[in-house]
N, C-alpha and C positions, 0 to 999 in steps of 0.2 A: 504493500500499499503506500502511495506517495502521499506525503504531507507537506504543507507549506504552499506557497505561490504556483508551484509547478504541477499541484495536484488539481483535479476538477472537483466540483462540489459533489457530483453522483459518484465519483470513485472514492471518495472519503465517507459519504453519509451512509453508503449502503453496508460497509462493514460495521460502521459505527452502530447503525439501526439493528443488525443483526446480533450484535453484542448486547444492546440494551434487551431486546427481546428475549434472548436467551438467558439472561440475569432475572428477569421477570418472572420466567417459567420456573427457576430454582427457588425464588421466593415464593410463587404461588403453591410450589411442592412442599416447601419447608418454612412456613411464614415465620415460626416462632424461633427458628435458628438464622435466618438470612433477612437481609435488607440488601438494596444496591444504590450505588451511584450511577449515573449516567454519563455516557461519554459523548461530548459535543463536539461538533465539527469545525471548530474555530482554526482558522481566521475567517470562516464564512458565516458572518453574524446571522443574517436570515435563515440559512440552514440550521445554525445553533439555537436560534430562537424556535424554529419548527421542531426541532429534535427535543428541546426542552420541553416544551409544551405537551409532546406526544409522551414523554417519559413520565410526566408528573400526571397529567390528565386521563392517561389512558393505560399506562403501565404501572404506575405508582410508585415512582422511584422516590427515594428520601432524599436525594441530593446529587450533586455533580462533581466531576471531578475536573479541575482546571490546571492548566500549567503556569508557572509562574510568569512565562512570557511565551508569545507565538507569534514568530516572525519580527521579535523585538518590540512587539505591542504586549505591555504588562497588564496585568489584571485591573489596576486602577486606571486604566486608561480610560478617558471620556468615549473613545470607540466602543467601549464594552458596556457604557451605561444602559442601553436598553436590555442586554442580557442581565446585568446585575439588579435591574427592576423588575425583572421577571422572575429571578431567582429569591427576590425580596417578597414579591407577592405570594410566593408558594412557599415562604419560610422555609427555604432548602438550606439544607447544610451544603457547605462547600469545602471540599477538600483541596487544598492548593498544593501540587506536586511541584517540587523543583525541577527544572530543566536546563539545559544550556545557557550558559550567561549570553545576554545579547550584546554584550561589549567586551572587549579582550579582559580577561579576569586580572584582578589586582590583588594583592595578598589580603585575604580576609573577606573578600566580597561574595565568594558563595555562600556563606551562612545567612547573609543578609540580603541576598539577591530578591526573595521572595517579599520584603517590604517596601520596595521601589514604588 
């Protein structure tokens, strides 16, 4: 699967949707043992919003996993405000997972990269 600017929305969204559907099936089979966080198709904001709505409203996701940055755009960027507003509306848990630094690494930057 290709990520980033070279990937198409469909090439990225299809596997993400399949993973979310599988996770929802596992939760349906074992609701007292599992919950799940959705996989979103960032940097494609419209696709991410569509997938988030589907996973919350249809699949019953408990939250989402976001990377600290996608193609150099960090979670707190105004570009992601519509997504963050949707997550807030659903009172979603957001797990922010570290990823590659968007800038050349400086000593000590890795641990604080997620708070940009």
